[in-house]
C-alpha positions in Angstrom: 93.1 126.5 79.5 92.4 123.4 77.4 92.7 120.8 80.2 94.9 118.7 78.2 97.1 121.6 77.5 97.1 122.2 81.4 97.8 118.6 81.7 101.1 118.7 79.3 102.2 122.5 81.4 102.1 121.2 85.0 103.7 118.5 83.8 106.8 119.7 82.2 106.6 122.4 85.1 107.2 119.7 87.7 108.8 117.2 85.8 112.4 118.5 87.4 111.8 118.2 90.9 108.4 115.0 90.3 111.5 112.7 91.9 112.3 114.4 94.9 108.7 115.1 95.3 107.4 111.8 95.6 110.6 110.3 96.8 111.0 108.1 93.8 114.1 106.0 93.1 115.2 102.7 91.2 117.0 100.8 93.6 115.9 97.8 95.6 112.9 100.3 98.0 110.7 100.9 94.8 111.9 97.7 92.7 110.5 95.9 95.9 107.1 98.9 96.0 106.2 98.0 92.1 107.1 94.3 92.4 104.4 93.9 95.1 101.8 95.7 93.0 102.8 93.6 90.3 102.5 90.2 92.2 99.0 91.3 93.9 97.8 92.5 90.9 98.1 89.4 88.8 99.9 86.3 91.5 101.3 84.5 88.7 103.5 87.5 88.4 104.3 87.2 84.8 106.8 88.0 82.8 105.5 90.3 79.7 107.2 90.7 76.4 105.7 94.1 75.1 104.8 96.6 77.5 103.4 100.3 77.2 103.5 102.5 79.7 100.4 105.2 80.2 101.3 108.6 81.5 104.8 107.4 82.0 105.9 110.0 84.3 110.0 109.7 84.8 109.7 106.0 84.4 108.8 105.1 88.4 106.3 102.0 87.6 107.9 100.9 84.2 111.3 100.9 84.6 111.0 99.5 88.4 109.2 96.7 86.7 111.2 96.2 84.3 114.4 95.9 86.7 112.2 93.3 88.5 111.8 91.3 85.7 108.5 91.1 84.7 108.4 93.7 81.6 110.3 92.5 78.1 110.5 95.9 75.7 109.2 99.0 77.5 107.2 101.9 75.2 106.7 104.9 77.3 104.1 107.4 76.5 102.6 111.0 78.7 101.6 114.0 77.5 104.2 116.2 78.7 107.0 116.1 76.6 109.4 116.7 79.8 108.5 113.6 81.3 109.0 111.3 78.6 112.7 112.8 78.5 112.9 112.2 81.4 112.1 108.5 81.3 113.9 108.2 78.0 117.0 109.6 79.8 116.2 107.3 83.1 116.0 104.3 81.0 118.8 105.0 79.2 121.1 104.8 82.8 119.5 101.4 83.9 120.5 100.2 80.8 117.1 99.6 79.5 115.9 100.3 76.1 112.9 102.4 76.3 110.7 103.7 73.6 109.4 107.1 74.6 106.6 109.1 72.4 104.8 112.1 73.4 101.2 110.7 73.2 97.4 111.4 74.4 96.3 108.4 76.3 92.9 108.8 74.2 94.6 108.6 71.1 97.8 106.1 71.2 99.7 106.3 68.3 100.2 102.7 67.7 98.8 100.0 65.4 95.9 97.4 66.9 98.1 94.4 69.0 100.9 96.1 69.4 101.1 94.7 73.4 101.4 92.2 75.6 100.6 94.4 78.7 99.5 97.8 79.6 100.7 99.4 82.9 100.3 102.9 84.5 100.5 104.2 87.9 98.3 107.3 88.8 97.6 108.3 85.4 93.6 107.5 84.8 92.5 109.9 87.3 94.1 112.8 85.2 92.6 111.7 82.1 89.0 113.6 80.8 87.8 110.6 79.2 88.4 107.5 80.8 86.2 105.0 78.6 87.9 106.5 75.9 91.2 105.7 77.2 90.5 102.6 78.3 89.2 101.6 75.1 92.7 102.5 73.6 94.3 100.5 75.6 92.0 97.5 74.8 92.2 98.4 71.5 96.8 98.2 71.5 96.5 95.3 73.2 97.1 91.5 72.2 94.7 88.7 72.7 94.5 88.1 76.6 96.7 90.8 76.9 96.9 92.5 80.5 96.1 95.9 81.7 97.2 96.5 85.4 96.7 100.5 86.3 97.9 101.3 89.9 97.9 104.4 92.5 94.9 105.1 91.7 93.1 107.3 94.5 89.4 106.2 95.8 86.7 108.4 96.5 86.8 108.2 100.2 90.6 107.3 100.8 91.0 110.4 99.4 88.5 112.6 101.4 90.2 111.0 104.4 93.5 111.9 102.9 92.3 115.8 102.7 91.9 115.6 106.4 95.2 114.3 106.8 97.3 116.7 105.0 95.3 119.7 106.3 96.0 118.6 110.1 99.4 118.4 109.0 99.6 121.9 107.2 98.2 123.8 110.8 100.6 121.4 113.0 103.2 122.8 110.7 102.4 126.6 111.0 101.9 126.5 114.7 105.3 124.8 115.2 106.7 128.1 112.8 104.6 130.5 115.2 106.4 129.0 118.4 109.7 128.3 116.9 110.0 131.2 114.1 108.8 131.1 110.4 112.4 131.6 109.3 113.7 128.7 111.1 110.7 125.8 109.9 109.4 126.7 106.5 111.4 126.1 103.1 111.7 128.4 100.9 110.4 128.0 97.3 112.6 125.8 94.7 115.4 127.4 93.1 115.2 124.7 90.2 111.7 125.7 89.0 111.7 127.9 86.3 109.8 130.7 85.1 106.8 131.5 85.3 106.5 129.2 88.2 103.3 130.7 89.7 101.2 130.0 86.7 102.2 126.1 85.9 102.0 125.2 90.0 98.7 127.0 90.7 97.2 123.7 88.0 98.0 121.3 90.6 94.5 121.5 91.2 93.1 121.7 87.9 94.6 118.5 86.8 93.2 115.7 89.0 89.8 115.4 87.6 88.9 111.8 89.4 88.5 109.5 92.5 87.0 106.2 92.1 84.5 103.9 93.5 86.5 100.4 93.2 83.3 99.1 91.8 82.4 101.6 88.9 86.0 101.3 88.4 86.0 97.7 87.4 82.3 98.5 85.6 84.0 101.2 83.8 86.7 98.4 82.3 83.9 95.7 81.7 82.1 98.3 79.5 85.1 99.5 77.3 85.3 95.7 76.5 87.6 94.1 78.6 86.8 90.7 79.2 87.6 90.7 83.1 88.2 93.5 85.5 89.1 93.3 89.2 89.7 96.6 91.4 92.1 95.8 94.7 92.7 98.5 97.0 95.5 99.3 99.5 96.9 101.1 102.1 95.2 103.1 105.1 97.0 103.9 108.2 100.4 103.8 106.3 98.5 106.6 103.5 97.5 108.4 106.5 100.9 108.5 107.3 102.1 108.9 104.1 100.3 112.1 103.5 101.3 113.3 107.2 105.5 113.0 106.4 104.9 114.2 102.9 103.2 117.0 103.2 105.6 118.1 106.6 108.6 117.3 104.3 107.2 120.0 101.3 106.6 122.7 104.4 109.6 122.6 106.9 113.4 123.1 106.1 115.2 120.0 105.4 118.1 121.0 108.6 114.6 120.8 110.8 114.1 117.2 110.4 117.0 114.8 112.1 119.2 112.8 110.4 117.7 109.8 110.9 113.8 110.5 109.8 113.8 109.4 106.4 115.1 105.9 107.3 112.5 106.0 110.5 109.7 107.5 108.1 110.1 104.7 105.8 110.6 101.9 108.7 106.9 102.9 110.2 105.3 103.1 106.5 106.5 99.7 106.0 105.2 98.6 109.4 101.7 100.2 108.5 101.7 98.9 104.9 101.5 95.5 107.2 99.0 96.4 109.1 97.0 97.2 106.5 97.2 94.2 105.1 95.5 92.6 107.9 92.7 95.5 107.9 91.6 94.6 104.6 90.2 91.2 105.8 88.0 93.7 107.7 87.4 96.8 106.3 85.6 97.4 102.8 87.7 98.1 100.5 86.2 101.6 99.6 87.7 103.2 102.9 91.7 102.3 101.5 93.2 104.6 99.3 95.0 103.2 96.6 93.1 101.3 94.0 94.7 98.9 91.2 92.4 98.1 88.3 93.8 94.8 86.6 91.9 93.8 83.9 92.2 91.3 80.6 91.7 91.4 76.8 89.6 88.6 75.4 91.0 86.0 74.0 91.6 84.6 70.4 87.6 84.3 68.3 86.5 86.8 71.0 84.7 89.9 69.8 85.7 93.1 70.7 83.9 96.2 70.8 
């Protein structure tokens, strides 16, 4: 299957349960999370007028930035029709006027200079032609417009996360041996449309890239951005996050204590604060999440 077709098929299948899988919400918890990413990417924390979200999914990044007051009008694109539909529906529920379009990030259907900001979360690691997509983002930005792409996996961070996921799987399987698989292990999702196996199997095919921070900065500059900076975050919080996410995906909900979600969230918050201190000591390459911030050239400056 063509890579882009695989992206569309997999994310169409994933759309109905995407928010449950990644604990996505549109309340204070996630509003605060994305607002923190925005402020760290842009310390002046501006409110921009016209914004485009690439690979919008169900609207986690763009809609929560809008709720935080950082975005004016919001246009959302995704290669998955089902994801766009979910995003627009979420926008309507929240009272946001969202324009949604099914589109390829490498061939955006908008005129030059249409937006003040292009944003995205966990999107560019899915794109086959990274430089082409960044050039398209630059094309649709107005002079001095800003690009903020968060939640991208670093090369080292992803390798370590894989180890933690494997460790969690082994732990759950051992618990199932002791406690009984029927009592411990979850069943498949009842809401997945037929044929689930073929679509779900594409998950290993759609994650195309991990990033070295310096290489990602260079890629943005080569695409024509006037300035580009990559900030990384989440070390111990990410390790804990993958452990808990893997366990939650494998075990029956009733196996976990009722207070588990709140306790897990508070633990993650505490580890996130620790990671902020560790950023002063550890190299940025070992953290999991890369946040790319770049600016379009100003008025009168040539673009490629």
